C-alpha positions as a Python dict, from the first residue, in 0.01 Angstrom:
ca = {
    (1, 'M'): (0, 0, 0),
    (2, 'N'): (-143, -303, -180),
    (3, 'S'): (-168, -335, -554),
    (4, 'P'): (-548, -269, -597),
    (5, 'I'): (-523, 59, -407),
    (6, 'R'): (-225, 166, -618),
    (7, 'R'): (-418, 89, -938),
    (8, 'L'): (-722, 280, -812),
    (9, 'G'): (-502, 577, -722),
    (10, 'A'): (-347, 574, -1068),
    (11, 'V'): (-691, 569, -1231),
    (12, 'V'): (-813, 857, -1015),
    (13, 'A'): (-497, 1057, -1090),
    (14, 'L'): (-540, 990, -1463),
    (15, 'M'): (-901, 1106, -1449),
    (16, 'F'): (-801, 1427, -1273),
    (17, 'C'): (-533, 1487, -1539),
    (18, 'A'): (-787, 1426, -1817),
    (19, 'L'): (-1031, 1667, -1650),
    (20, 'L'): (-758, 1930, -1619),
    (21, 'V'): (-654, 1891, -1983),
    (22, 'A'): (-1017, 1907, -2102),
    (23, 'A'): (-1086, 2221, -1897),
    (24, 'T'): (-769, 2383, -2030),
    (25, 'I'): (-862, 2305, -2391),
    (26, 'I'): (-1217, 2436, -2348),
    (27, 'Q'): (-1117, 2754, -2161),
    (28, 'F'): (-816, 2851, -2367),
    (29, 'V'): (-784, 2661, -2697),
    (30, 'Q'): (-1154, 2646, -2791),
    (31, 'A'): (-1269, 2964, -2618),
    (32, 'N'): (-1294, 3182, -2929),
    (33, 'S'): (-1463, 2918, -3143),
    (34, 'L'): (-1718, 2843, -2870),
    (35, 'D'): (-1787, 3212, -2812),
    (36, 'N'): (-1838, 3268, -3183),
    (37, 'R'): (-2051, 2959, -3240),
    (38, 'P'): (-2390, 3046, -3391),
    (39, 'G'): (-2667, 3016, -3136),
    (40, 'N'): (-2444, 3079, -2833),
    (41, 'R'): (-2709, 3269, -2637),
    (42, 'R'): (-2471, 3389, -2365),
    (43, 'T'): (-2242, 3546, -2625),
    (44, 'L'): (-2537, 3695, -2812),
    (45, 'L'): (-2677, 3856, -2498),
    (46, 'A'): (-2333, 3992, -2411),
    (47, 'S'): (-2297, 4142, -2760),
    (48, 'Y'): (-2627, 4328, -2720),
    (49, 'S'): (-2520, 4474, -2386),
    (50, 'K'): (-2283, 4722, -2555),
    (51, 'Q'): (-2313, 4959, -2848),
    (52, 'R'): (-2208, 4807, -3178),
    (53, 'G'): (-1995, 5027, -3402),
    (54, 'S'): (-2148, 5198, -3704),
    (55, 'I'): (-2094, 5117, -4071),
    (56, 'L'): (-2028, 5439, -4259),
    (57, 'V'): (-2042, 5562, -4618),
    (58, 'G'): (-1897, 5908, -4676),
    (59, 'G'): (-1916, 5981, -4304),
    (60, 'N'): (-2286, 5892, -4281),
    (61, 'A'): (-2408, 5585, -4094),
    (62, 'V'): (-2572, 5316, -4307),
    (63, 'A'): (-2585, 5079, -4008),
    (64, 'I'): (-2615, 5209, -3652),
    (65, 'S'): (-2712, 5078, -3307),
    (66, 'K'): (-2982, 5257, -3109),
    (67, 'P'): (-3071, 5206, -2742),
    (68, 'T'): (-3389, 5019, -2653),
    (69, 'S'): (-3591, 4959, -2337),
    (70, 'D'): (-3600, 4578, -2366),
    (71, 'D'): (-3359, 4307, -2249),
    (72, 'L'): (-3155, 4348, -2567),
    (73, 'K'): (-3022, 4692, -2489),
    (74, 'W'): (-2928, 4792, -2844),
    (75, 'R'): (-3108, 4745, -3174),
    (76, 'R'): (-2935, 4755, -3513),
    (77, 'T'): (-3101, 4988, -3765),
    (78, 'Y'): (-3030, 5058, -4130),
    (79, 'P'): (-3132, 5412, -4237),
    (80, 'N'): (-3091, 5335, -4609),
    (81, 'G'): (-3185, 4968, -4575),
    (82, 'K'): (-3230, 4845, -4930),
    (83, 'L'): (-2966, 5068, -5089),
    (84, 'Y'): (-2679, 4914, -4893),
    (85, 'A'): (-2826, 4582, -4777),
    (86, 'D'): (-2604, 4356, -4985),
    (87, 'V'): (-2295, 4529, -4849),
    (88, 'T'): (-2389, 4592, -4486),
    (89, 'G'): (-2581, 4267, -4449),
    (90, 'Y'): (-2802, 4216, -4144),
    (91, 'Y'): (-2738, 4173, -3771),
    (92, 'S'): (-3007, 3952, -3620),
    (93, 'F'): (-3041, 3800, -3273),
    (94, 'T'): (-3202, 3491, -3428),
    (95, 'Y'): (-3018, 3450, -3758),
    (96, 'G'): (-2675, 3596, -3688),
    (97, 'A'): (-2500, 3830, -3928),
    (98, 'S'): (-2406, 3856, -4294),
    (99, 'A'): (-2187, 4065, -4526),
    (100, 'I'): (-1988, 4341, -4348),
    (101, 'E'): (-2180, 4281, -4025),
    (102, 'Q'): (-2029, 3932, -4026),
    (103, 'A'): (-1692, 3989, -4194),
    (104, 'E'): (-1601, 4277, -3961),
    (105, 'G'): (-1808, 4150, -3669),
    (106, 'G'): (-1519, 4137, -3422),
    (107, 'L'): (-1435, 4502, -3478),
    (108, 'L'): (-1796, 4620, -3484),
    (109, 'S'): (-1876, 4435, -3161),
    (110, 'G'): (-1554, 4543, -2992),
    (111, 'S'): (-1440, 4185, -2929),
    (112, 'S'): (-1148, 4188, -3175),
    (113, 'D'): (-798, 4138, -3032),
    (114, 'R'): (-705, 4468, -3200),
    (115, 'L'): (-929, 4642, -2946),
    (116, 'F'): (-794, 4458, -2639),
    (117, 'Y'): (-605, 4751, -2485),
    (118, 'R'): (-894, 4989, -2554),
    (119, 'R'): (-1129, 4749, -2376),
    (120, 'L'): (-884, 4736, -2085),
    (121, 'V'): (-879, 5116, -2062),
    (122, 'D'): (-1260, 5123, -2065),
    (123, 'V'): (-1271, 4876, -1774),
    (124, 'I'): (-1021, 5080, -1571),
    (125, 'T'): (-1188, 5415, -1641),
    (126, 'G'): (-1542, 5284, -1610),
    (127, 'K'): (-1640, 5394, -1959),
    (128, 'P'): (-1914, 5195, -2136),
    (129, 'P'): (-1771, 4952, -2394),
    (130, 'Q'): (-1834, 5023, -2761),
    (131, 'G'): (-1738, 4865, -3092),
    (132, 'A'): (-1533, 5023, -3366),
    (133, 'S'): (-1680, 5198, -3670),
    (134, 'V'): (-1614, 5068, -4022),
    (135, 'E'): (-1585, 5321, -4307),
    (136, 'L'): (-1661, 5171, -4650),
    (137, 'T'): (-1511, 5274, -4983),
    (138, 'L'): (-1855, 5320, -5140),
    (139, 'N'): (-1945, 5654, -5292),
    (140, 'A'): (-2302, 5741, -5191),
    (141, 'K'): (-2376, 5929, -5514),
    (142, 'V'): (-2246, 5644, -5731),
    (143, 'Q'): (-2430, 5380, -5527),
    (144, 'Q'): (-2755, 5573, -5565),
    (145, 'A'): (-2703, 5621, -5938),
    (146, 'A'): (-2634, 5251, -5988),
    (147, 'A'): (-2941, 5146, -5790),
    (148, 'E'): (-3171, 5386, -5973),
    (149, 'A'): (-3035, 5290, -6315),
    (150, 'L'): (-3070, 4916, -6250),
    (151, 'G'): (-3416, 4967, -6101),
    (152, 'N'): (-3632, 4658, -6062),
    (153, 'Q'): (-3442, 4455, -6321),
    (154, 'R'): (-3260, 4146, -6192),
    (155, 'G'): (-2885, 4183, -6204),
    (156, 'A'): (-2591, 4367, -6053),
    (157, 'V'): (-2366, 4669, -6092),
    (158, 'V'): (-2008, 4705, -5969),
    (159, 'A'): (-1791, 5018, -5998),
    (160, 'L'): (-1420, 5029, -5910),
    (161, 'D'): (-1151, 5291, -5881),
    (162, 'P'): (-903, 5133, -6126),
    (163, 'K'): (-602, 5303, -5968),
    (164, 'T'): (-665, 5169, -5617),
    (165, 'G'): (-915, 4883, -5636),
    (166, 'A'): (-1159, 5065, -5406),
    (167, 'I'): (-1518, 4957, -5469),
    (168, 'L'): (-1724, 5270, -5541),
    (169, 'A'): (-2059, 5096, -5591),
    (170, 'M'): (-2199, 4748, -5544),
    (171, 'V'): (-2567, 4704, -5621),
    (172, 'T'): (-2769, 4390, -5673),
    (173, 'S'): (-3136, 4344, -5757),
    (174, 'P'): (-3366, 4223, -5618),
    (175, 'T'): (-3250, 4331, -5276),
    (176, 'Y'): (-3410, 4343, -4932),
    (177, 'D'): (-3456, 4556, -4622),
    (178, 'P'): (-3239, 4428, -4333),
    (179, 'N'): (-3436, 4624, -4068),
    (180, 'P'): (-3706, 4358, -4009),
    (181, 'L'): (-3436, 4097, -3944),
    (182, 'A'): (-3283, 4322, -3677),
    (183, 'S'): (-3611, 4356, -3490),
    (184, 'H'): (-3634, 4240, -3127),
    (185, 'N'): (-3978, 4092, -3195),
    (186, 'L'): (-3856, 3739, -3264),
    (187, 'T'): (-4189, 3624, -3408),
    (188, 'S'): (-4179, 3909, -3659),
    (189, 'V'): (-3815, 3832, -3738),
    (190, 'S'): (-3897, 3468, -3810),
    (191, 'K'): (-4183, 3570, -4040),
    (192, 'S'): (-3958, 3812, -4232),
    (193, 'W'): (-3686, 3549, -4264),
    (194, 'T'): (-3931, 3295, -4405),
    (195, 'Q'): (-4068, 3548, -4653),
    (196, 'L'): (-3720, 3642, -4776),
    (197, 'N'): (-3610, 3282, -4817),
    (198, 'N'): (-3929, 3191, -5002),
    (199, 'A'): (-3927, 3502, -5220),
    (200, 'P'): (-3862, 3454, -5592),
    (201, 'N'): (-3520, 3543, -5733),
    (202, 'N'): (-3327, 3505, -5404),
    (203, 'P'): (-3308, 3862, -5271),
    (204, 'L'): (-3060, 3759, -4998),
    (205, 'I'): (-2795, 3668, -5258),
    (206, 'N'): (-2539, 3932, -5357),
    (207, 'R'): (-2533, 3877, -5732),
    (208, 'A'): (-2228, 4102, -5769),
    (209, 'I'): (-1997, 3853, -5597),
    (210, 'N'): (-2187, 3530, -5521),
    (211, 'G'): (-2471, 3306, -5629),
    (212, 'N'): (-2495, 3125, -5959),
    (213, 'L'): (-2217, 3283, -6166),
    (214, 'Y'): (-2298, 3429, -6506),
    (215, 'P'): (-2173, 3337, -6853),
    (216, 'P'): (-1988, 3661, -6937),
    (217, 'G'): (-2068, 3644, -7306),
    (218, 'S'): (-1878, 3881, -7531),
    (219, 'T'): (-1725, 4079, -7243),
    (220, 'F'): (-1485, 3782, -7224),
    (221, 'K'): (-1354, 3883, -7568),
    (222, 'L'): (-1146, 4138, -7377),
    (223, 'V'): (-960, 3847, -7216),
    (224, 'T'): (-917, 3672, -7551),
    (225, 'S'): (-800, 4002, -7704),
    (226, 'A'): (-546, 4045, -7425),
    (227, 'A'): (-413, 3692, -7478),
    (228, 'A'): (-388, 3755, -7853),
    (229, 'L'): (-204, 4087, -7821),
    (230, 'A'): (25, 3954, -7546),
    (231, 'S'): (122, 3655, -7763),
    (232, 'G'): (294, 3881, -8015),
    (233, 'K'): (104, 3711, -8297),
    (234, 'Y'): (-160, 3983, -8323),
    (235, 'T'): (-198, 4359, -8332),
    (236, 'P'): (-529, 4548, -8341),
    (237, 'N'): (-496, 4564, -8720),
    (238, 'T'): (-417, 4196, -8776),
    (239, 'T'): (-653, 4037, -9028),
    (240, 'V'): (-855, 3749, -8884),
    (241, 'P'): (-1129, 3523, -9021),
    (242, 'G'): (-1481, 3661, -8986),
    (243, 'P'): (-1722, 3442, -9183),
    (244, 'A'): (-2096, 3429, -9126),
    (245, 'R'): (-2046, 3074, -8997),
    (246, 'L'): (-1724, 2922, -8869),
    (247, 'K'): (-1677, 2550, -8923),
    (248, 'L'): (-1557, 2396, -8600),
    (249, 'P'): (-1323, 2095, -8588),
    (250, 'Q'): (-1426, 1762, -8436),
    (251, 'T'): (-1796, 1833, -8493),
    (252, 'T'): (-2054, 1892, -8764),
    (253, 'V'): (-2186, 2197, -8577),
    (254, 'S'): (-2073, 2540, -8694),
    (255, 'L'): (-2063, 2870, -8504),
    (256, 'P'): (-2263, 3164, -8650),
    (257, 'T'): (-2232, 3538, -8608),
    (258, 'D'): (-2514, 3710, -8420),
    (259, 'D'): (-2672, 3855, -8735),
    (260, 'G'): (-2586, 3570, -8970),
    (261, 'Q'): (-2365, 3802, -9177),
    (262, 'P'): (-1988, 3799, -9229),
    (263, 'C'): (-1794, 4051, -9020),
    (264, 'G'): (-1612, 4196, -9317),
    (265, 'P'): (-1547, 4169, -9691),
    (266, 'N'): (-1435, 3829, -9816),
    (267, 'D'): (-1506, 3679, -9473),
    (268, 'K'): (-1216, 3875, -9325),
    (269, 'T'): (-1189, 4150, -9066),
    (270, 'T'): (-934, 4311, -8835),
    (271, 'L'): (-906, 4233, -8466),
    (272, 'I'): (-1010, 4588, -8368),
    (273, 'H'): (-1316, 4575, -8594),
    (274, 'A'): (-1401, 4226, -8468),
    (275, 'L'): (-1415, 4361, -8112),
    (276, 'A'): (-1608, 4671, -8217),
    (277, 'V'): (-1884, 4466, -8383),
    (278, 'S'): (-1841, 4172, -8140),
    (279, 'C'): (-1769, 3916, -8412),
    (280, 'N'): (-1815, 3567, -8265),
    (281, 'T'): (-1655, 3377, -8551),
    (282, 'A'): (-1342, 3592, -8542),
    (283, 'Y'): (-1288, 3546, -8170),
    (284, 'A'): (-1367, 3175, -8182),
    (285, 'S'): (-1099, 3141, -8448),
    (286, 'V'): (-849, 3349, -8250),
    (287, 'G'): (-917, 3147, -7935),
    (288, 'M'): (-855, 2815, -8109),
    (289, 'N'): (-536, 2952, -8266),
    (290, 'L'): (-403, 3068, -7929),
    (291, 'G'): (-486, 2744, -7748),
    (292, 'A'): (-662, 2680, -7418),
    (293, 'A'): (-351, 2732, -7204),
    (294, 'A'): (-291, 3085, -7334),
    (295, 'V'): (-653, 3194, -7286),
    (296, 'R'): (-675, 3030, -6943),
    (297, 'N'): (-348, 3185, -6825),
    (298, 'Q'): (-465, 3528, -6937),
    (299, 'A'): (-794, 3481, -6755),
    (300, 'Q'): (-606, 3386, -6438),
    (301, 'K'): (-400, 3705, -6460),
    (302, 'F'): (-725, 3900, -6457),
    (303, 'G'): (-839, 3706, -6148),
    (304, 'W'): (-1022, 3397, -6274),
    (305, 'G'): (-1000, 3111, -6026),
    (306, 'Q'): (-855, 3329, -5750),
    (307, 'D'): (-990, 3324, -5394),
    (308, 'L'): (-1071, 3679, -5297),
    (309, 'K'): (-1204, 3852, -4986),
    (310, 'I'): (-1301, 4218, -5001),
    (311, 'P'): (-1349, 4131, -4699),
    (312, 'L'): (-1672, 3961, -4815),
    (313, 'A'): (-1594, 3623, -4967),
    (314, 'V'): (-1613, 3632, -5349),
    (315, 'T'): (-1703, 3319, -5544),
    (316, 'P'): (-1410, 3247, -5782),
    (317, 'S'): (-1486, 3287, -6152),
    (318, 'V'): (-1442, 2977, -6366),
    (319, 'F'): (-1266, 2888, -6692),
    (320, 'P'): (-1301, 2526, -6813),
    (321, 'A'): (-1009, 2300, -6727),
    (322, 'N'): (-954, 2103, -7049),
    (323, 'P'): (-1181, 2223, -7328),
    (324, 'N'): (-1156, 2056, -7668),
    (325, 'L'): (-1135, 2281, -7974),
    (326, 'P'): (-1510, 2338, -8022),
    (327, 'E'): (-1545, 2404, -7649),
    (328, 'L'): (-1248, 2641, -7663),
    (329, 'A'): (-1412, 2828, -7953),
    (330, 'Q'): (-1721, 2877, -7737),
    (331, 'S'): (-1511, 2966, -7432),
    (332, 'A'): (-1320, 3235, -7623),
    (333, 'I'): (-1648, 3422, -7670),
    (334, 'G'): (-1755, 3379, -7306),
    (335, 'Q'): (-1989, 3084, -7350),
    (336, 'F'): (-1960, 2707, -7282),
    (337, 'D'): (-1852, 2668, -6915),
    (338, 'V'): (-1697, 3012, -6863),
    (339, 'R'): (-1855, 3177, -6561),
    (340, 'A'): (-1784, 3508, -6388),
    (341, 'T'): (-1905, 3748, -6122),
    (342, 'P'): (-1980, 4109, -6217),
    (343, 'L'): (-1692, 4206, -5987),
    (344, 'Q'): (-1459, 3990, -6197),
    (345, 'I'): (-1569, 4157, -6520),
    (346, 'A'): (-1519, 4500, -6360),
    (347, 'M'): (-1168, 4387, -6263),
    (348, 'V'): (-1087, 4318, -6629),
    (349, 'S'): (-1178, 4672, -6731),
    (350, 'A'): (-1004, 4815, -6424),
    (351, 'A'): (-677, 4638, -6508),
    (352, 'I'): (-683, 4763, -6867),
    (353, 'A'): (-762, 5114, -6746),
    (354, 'N'): (-469, 5102, -6501),
    (355, 'N'): (-203, 5031, -6765),
    (356, 'G'): (-235, 4657, -6715),
    (357, 'K'): (-199, 4653, -6336),
    (358, 'L'): (-484, 4483, -6152),
    (359, 'M'): (-533, 4625, -5803),
    (360, 'T'): (-690, 4409, -5533),
    (361, 'P'): (-1055, 4513, -5485),
    (362, 'Y'): (-1150, 4622, -5134),
    (363, 'L'): (-1460, 4750, -4958),
    (364, 'V'): (-1333, 4872, -4619),
    (365, 'Q'): (-1131, 5195, -4616),
    (366, 'T'): (-1073, 5259, -4245),
    (367, 'V'): (-1170, 5129, -3903),
    (368, 'R'): (-1192, 5377, -3614),
    (369, 'D'): (-1237, 5323, -3242),
    (370, 'K'): (-1495, 5519, -3043),
    (371, 'N'): (-1244, 5804, -3003),
    (372, 'L'): (-1221, 5821, -3385),
    (373, 'D'): (-860, 5704, -3383),
    (374, 'V'): (-775, 5496, -3692),
    (375, 'I'): (-687, 5142, -3590),
    (376, 'Q'): (-689, 4993, -3938),
    (377, 'S'): (-674, 5129, -4293),
    (378, 'T'): (-650, 4968, -4634),
    (379, 'D'): (-369, 5064, -4869),
    (380, 'P'): (-396, 4988, -5240),
    (381, 'K'): (-231, 4655, -5323),
    (382, 'L'): (-121, 4516, -5658),
    (383, 'M'): (-296, 4185, -5729),
    (384, 'S'): (-123, 4108, -6060),
    (385, 'T'): (15, 4252, -6381),
    (386, 'A'): (-261, 4134, -6612),
    (387, 'V'): (-105, 4278, -6930),
    (388, 'Q'): (188, 4500, -7016),
    (389, 'P'): (124, 4876, -7058),
    (390, 'G'): (155, 4858, -7437),
    (391, 'V'): (-109, 4586, -7456),
    (392, 'A'): (-332, 4782, -7218),
    (393, 'Q'): (-311, 5084, -7447),
    (394, 'Q'): (-399, 4873, -7752),
    (395, 'L'): (-697, 4727, -7566),
    (396, 'T'): (-808, 5077, -7467),
    (397, 'T'): (-803, 5187, -7831),
    (398, 'M'): (-1004, 4880, -7928),
    (399, 'M'): (-1257, 4940, -7648),
    (400, 'E'): (-1298, 5302, -7754),
    (401, 'A'): (-1387, 5175, -8101),
    (402, 'V'): (-1663, 4960, -7943),
    (403, 'V'): (-1826, 5273, -7801),
    (404, 'N'): (-1750, 5514, -8087),
    (405, 'S'): (-1836, 5297, -8387),
    (406, 'G'): (-1946, 4956, -8260),
    (407, 'T'): (-2195, 4780, -8038),
    (408, 'G'): (-2152, 5006, -7732),
    (409, 'S'): (-2293, 5334, -7862),
    (410, 'N'): (-2533, 5379, -7568),
    (411, 'A'): (-2237, 5415, -7331),
    (412, 'R'): (-2123, 5739, -7496),
    (413, 'V'): (-2085, 6040, -7271),
    (414, 'P'): (-2073, 6378, -7449),
    (415, 'G'): (-1732, 6541, -7428),
    (416, 'M'): (-1566, 6232, -7278),
    (417, 'K'): (-1376, 5936, -7418),
    (418, 'V'): (-1533, 5607, -7304),
    (419, 'A'): (-1388, 5257, -7345),
    (420, 'G'): (-1621, 4961, -7325),
    (421, 'K'): (-1743, 4619, -7433),
    (422, 'T'): (-2094, 4480, -7463),
    (423, 'G'): (-2200, 4124, -7402),
    (424, 'T'): (-2510, 3918, -7467),
    (425, 'A'): (-2492, 3571, -7312),
    (426, 'Q'): (-2746, 3310, -7414),
    (427, 'V'): (-2897, 3137, -7111),
    (428, 'G'): (-3054, 2792, -7110),
    (429, 'G'): (-3073, 2753, -7486),
    (430, 'N'): (-3356, 3005, -7530),
    (431, 'Q'): (-3371, 3340, -7704),
    (432, 'I'): (-3360, 3540, -7380),
    (433, 'A'): (-3010, 3646, -7276),
    (434, 'D'): (-2822, 3806, -6990),
    (435, 'D'): (-2704, 4147, -7107),
    (436, 'W'): (-2364, 4290, -7014),
    (437, 'F'): (-2160, 4605, -7040),
    (438, 'T'): (-1816, 4673, -6898),
    (439, 'G'): (-1583, 4966, -6951),
    (440, 'F'): (-1411, 5266, -6801),
    (441, 'A'): (-1405, 5643, -6824),
    (442, 'P'): (-1257, 5879, -6907),
    (443, 'A'): (-1059, 5651, -7137),
    (444, 'D'): (-762, 5891, -7137),
    (445, 'N'): (-761, 5942, -6757),
    (446, 'P'): (-964, 5661, -6599),
    (447, 'Q'): (-1153, 5736, -6278),
    (448, 'V'): (-1399, 5448, -6279),
    (449, 'A'): (-1431, 5096, -6418),
    (450, 'V'): (-1775, 4942, -6424),
    (451, 'A'): (-1953, 4616, -6498),
    (452, 'V'): (-2327, 4572, -6541),
    (453, 'V'): (-2526, 4254, -6591),
    (454, 'V'): (-2903, 4245, -6640),
    (455, 'E'): (-3063, 3902, -6631),
    (456, 'N'): (-3294, 3769, -6900),
    (457, 'G'): (-3310, 4088, -7102),
    (458, 'G'): (-3434, 4299, -6814),
    (459, 'N'): (-3755, 4483, -6889),
    (460, 'M'): (-3704, 4434, -7263),
    (461, 'K'): (-3698, 4052, -7245),
    (462, 'Q'): (-3653, 3921, -7601),
    (463, 'G'): (-3463, 4139, -7844),
    (464, 'S'): (-3248, 4294, -7574),
    (465, 'S'): (-2872, 4341, -7598),
    (466, 'G'): (-2584, 4467, -7391),
    (467, 'N'): (-2608, 4800, -7571),
    (468, 'T'): (-2981, 4852, -7524),
    (469, 'V'): (-3010, 4731, -7162),
    (470, 'A'): (-2674, 4735, -6981),
    (471, 'A'): (-2480, 5018, -7151),
    (472, 'P'): (-2722, 5297, -7044),
    (473, 'I'): (-2687, 5181, -6682),
    (474, 'A'): (-2308, 5187, -6705),
    (475, 'R'): (-2318, 5534, -6862),
    (476, 'K'): (-2513, 5674, -6566),
    (477, 'V'): (-2269, 5519, -6320),
    (478, 'M'): (-1968, 5658, -6506),
    (479, 'Q'): (-2131, 6002, -6520),
    (480, 'A'): (-2197, 5988, -6145),
    (481, 'V'): (-1825, 5940, -6082),
    (482, 'T'): (-1693, 6189, -6334),
    (483, 'S'): (-1945, 6471, -6289),
    (484, 'K'): (-1859, 6751, -6049),
}
């Protein structure tokens, strides 16, 4: 065989090898990613050929597939659309899926590897394929109470079981109805999608865990209090500065109290009283005395900066990296560049309520196949020890003082001890603020930890506060959990 023929044969052999390798990579290595690629029409059509599993709350379906007479054999419907939209998400032929519909999509569609043997049995027995059902941790009564209390005000509510981390309620406003996006009329779906994306105030964003994070305002004083008590330099009765204005180092600007008055006689107060009346100058002073590292480390123990999936992805809360002293003074009272999700603020109260142990938040309790056999369940998991039990008890006492004799009076529940903290975070340099409340109840046997944020003063606008706007919402949520 002459040399040119040998070279041609080698080239042909190399091309066949390359073709074989490419086919192997596509069929085996890249198969899952190609199947799951948005817009893969073949995969989409296949997913609509079988019944998608339900999403359940308390045994009742909040997302269910119903048979249709068109080419897409099943249509996703949401019986309580707006109430659970930010948790269930939508399942759309055109725009894909979001929230639980996306995060647990493999299980709901039946394509997850965990359902392989069940799919195999269905093929052998000739049974129609069906996805698994996902049972959420939400409590229907608490979710309804949170939604009604928040009403049409922009903001979010999160309620947790502090002992387990189970999410009992997650409400955001404004919200949306996912049913139009699940329609099989693609023209109507496109119109609904355009309307939602052009709507004011971004109804598709889950404000409880995503979006533009909020300055937590004075709710962050719980973190500063925890750092102070954990340092061993402070007790609840330690005397701290509380002047009407605190002179800040490295600047000519001073920090005032909210009412322009000192927080105690002779410009002094105690740490417990400073929290009860939400004294900015006292906490700015404490924060500077502790140092940025101590406050940041304490925030991290409560979850700041941590990547978290519940299984929905949660935007990490932020504490500034290297604040100077004036910036640290502002950060210690939840301003400057401190940012947090409502879930994060609920986690702070939950950790304090649980003797200092922060449990990992979760939204999915169990997953069941079509025979109702449990194929996955979530067990409570310790995320961190945020504070020691003694510090948690001191913080609880201080938070009870906020509700009993301080700024959180509207969170009181007759016959029950309530621990809490208000917050009023200035936004954009104007007089309108985001109003916060976080706390837990009963304080002596916690069953629920809650965080509420209402944007721009809610329906009150100017003159609002955490006590007037957010605390009444939190009270109704806590009552929904604790009432028989």
